[in-house]
C-alpha positions in Angstrom: -29.0 -9.5 -10.7 -26.3 -7.6 -12.2 -23.9 -9.4 -13.9 -20.7 -8.0 -13.2 -18.0 -9.3 -15.9 -14.8 -7.1 -15.1 -13.0 -6.5 -12.2 -14.7 -3.7 -10.3 -15.4 -2.1 -6.8 -18.6 -1.4 -6.0 -18.7 0.8 -2.8 -21.0 2.2 -0.1 -20.3 4.9 2.2 -18.1 4.0 5.0 -19.4 7.3 6.3 -23.1 5.9 6.8 -22.8 3.7 10.0 -26.7 2.2 9.0 -25.9 0.1 5.9 -29.6 -0.2 5.6 -29.8 3.1 4.0 -27.6 1.8 1.2 -29.5 -0.4 -0.5 -29.5 -2.7 -3.2 -33.0 -4.0 -5.0 -31.7 -6.6 -6.9 -28.6 -9.0 -6.5 -24.8 -9.7 -7.7 -23.8 -12.4 -10.2 -20.3 -12.0 -10.3 -18.7 -13.8 -13.4 -15.0 -11.9 -13.1 -12.5 -12.4 -11.2 -11.2 -9.1 -8.7 -15.0 -7.9 -7.3 -14.8 -6.0 -4.5 -18.2 -5.1 -2.9 -18.5 -3.3 1.0 -20.8 -0.8 2.5 -24.0 -2.0 1.7 -27.0 -3.6 2.3 -27.9 -6.3 -0.6 -31.8 -6.9 -1.1 -32.7 -9.3 -3.9 -36.7 -10.5 -3.1 -36.5 -13.0 -6.2 -33.1 -14.8 -6.4 -29.6 -14.6 -4.3 -27.5 -11.9 -3.4 -24.3 -12.2 -4.2 -23.6 -15.5 -6.7 -20.0 -16.1 -7.2 -19.0 -17.7 -10.5 -15.7 -16.4 -9.8 -13.5 -15.4 -7.1 -14.4 -11.6 -5.1 -14.6 -10.2 -1.6 -17.7 -9.3 0.4 -16.5 -6.8 3.0 -19.4 -5.1 5.8 -22.4 -5.9 4.0 -25.7 -6.8 4.8 -27.2 -9.3 3.1 -31.2 -10.0 3.5 -34.5 -10.9 2.4 -33.5 -12.9 -0.4 -35.9 -15.1 -2.5 -33.2 -17.6 -2.8 -30.0 -17.9 -0.9 -28.1 -15.2 0.5 -24.9 -15.7 -0.9 -23.5 -18.7 -2.8 -19.8 -19.7 -4.0 -20.1 -21.6 -7.4 -17.4 -23.6 -8.9 -13.8 -25.0 -8.3 -11.4 -22.2 -8.7 -14.5 -19.6 -7.0 -13.5 -18.2 -3.4 -15.7 -16.0 -2.1 -13.3 -13.7 0.8 -16.1 -12.3 3.5 -15.3 -9.8 6.3 -18.3 -9.0 8.3 -21.6 -9.9 6.5 -24.7 -10.6 8.0 -27.0 -12.9 5.9 -30.6 -12.8 7.3 -34.0 -13.6 6.6 -33.1 -16.0 2.9 -35.2 -18.3 1.9 -32.6 -20.5 1.4 -29.6 -21.1 2.8 -27.8 -18.3 3.9 -24.0 -19.3 2.7 -23.5 -22.1 0.2 -20.4 -23.5 -1.1 -22.0 -25.5 -4.2 -19.9 -27.5 -6.6 -16.3 -27.1 -5.6 -16.8 -23.5 -4.1 -14.8 -22.0 -0.9 -16.3 -19.3 1.3 -14.4 -17.6 3.8 -15.7 -15.4 6.7 -13.4 -13.8 9.5 -14.6 -10.5 11.1 -16.3 -10.3 14.7 -19.6 -8.5 13.1 -20.2 -11.8 10.9 -23.3 -13.6 12.2 -25.6 -15.9 9.8 -29.1 -16.6 11.2 -32.6 -16.4 10.7 -32.1 -18.2 7.0 -34.1 -20.9 5.5 -37.7 -19.5 5.7 -39.3 -21.8 3.7 -38.7 -24.3 6.3 -36.8 -26.9 3.6 -34.5 -29.8 6.0 -31.8 -29.5 2.8 -31.7 -25.4 3.6 -29.1 -24.7 6.1 -27.4 -21.5 8.2 -24.1 -22.8 6.0 -24.3 -25.2 3.8 -21.4 -27.2 1.7 -22.8 -29.0 -1.5 -20.4 -31.7 -3.0 -17.4 -33.0 -2.2 -15.1 -30.7 -2.6 -16.8 -27.3 -1.4 -15.9 -25.7 1.8 -16.8 -22.9 4.0 -13.9 -22.1 5.9 -14.3 -19.9 9.3 -10.7 -17.4 10.6 -10.5 -18.0 14.5 -11.9 -16.9 16.9 -14.9 -17.5 15.0 -16.7 -20.5 14.8 -19.9 -22.0 13.2 -21.6 -21.9 16.7 -21.3 -18.2 17.4 -21.7 -16.7 13.9 -24.4 -19.6 12.7 -27.9 -19.1 14.7 -31.6 -19.4 14.7 -32.0 -20.5 11.0 -34.9 -23.1 10.2 -35.4 -25.7 7.6 -32.1 -28.1 8.7 -30.5 -26.1 10.9 -27.8 -23.8 11.5 -25.0 -25.5 9.1 -25.3 -29.0 6.9 -23.9 -30.6 4.1 -25.7 -32.0 0.6 -25.1 -33.8 -2.1 -21.5 -35.7 -1.0 -20.3 -33.1 1.3 -20.0 -33.8 5.1 -19.9 -31.9 7.9 -15.8 -31.2 8.1 -16.1 -29.5 5.3 -17.3 -26.9 7.2 -14.4 -26.3 9.1 -12.5 -23.6 11.6 -9.0 -22.5 10.5 -6.1 -20.0 11.8 -5.7 -16.7 10.2 
């Protein structure tokens, strides 16, 4: 992991339309508020793609082939604002809000697909863990439109005291 301990912008090239040409091999562990990552592919075969312990923004990313989950928000004050992210081919859940974390998904190029490759019924495309975690999907997106073809437990689910109501569609 690259452990990001201070506010920073990590930006690929807006001019390269194919983000698969700009690949970070490894994951980001974000422990400082104010981090922004955009315009690249994150591929971490031995761990999570983005592990957020602090609030950050993720824009126009491909997060794929991760050995664990694609994106995790961990902690009650953590908000991951995601615009046009595609998470695919991760071993466990694609997007996971954990222990009070919040993940906000927006943008018509958002797609969570073909994750949960371990087949574990506790892994989902969209997962909330714990009673105060949230995944918020900004209209006009819906969970049915963005989370498709995930194996394991399916396209969305809740564990450890969470309910499916914690995966909600909201107005901008």
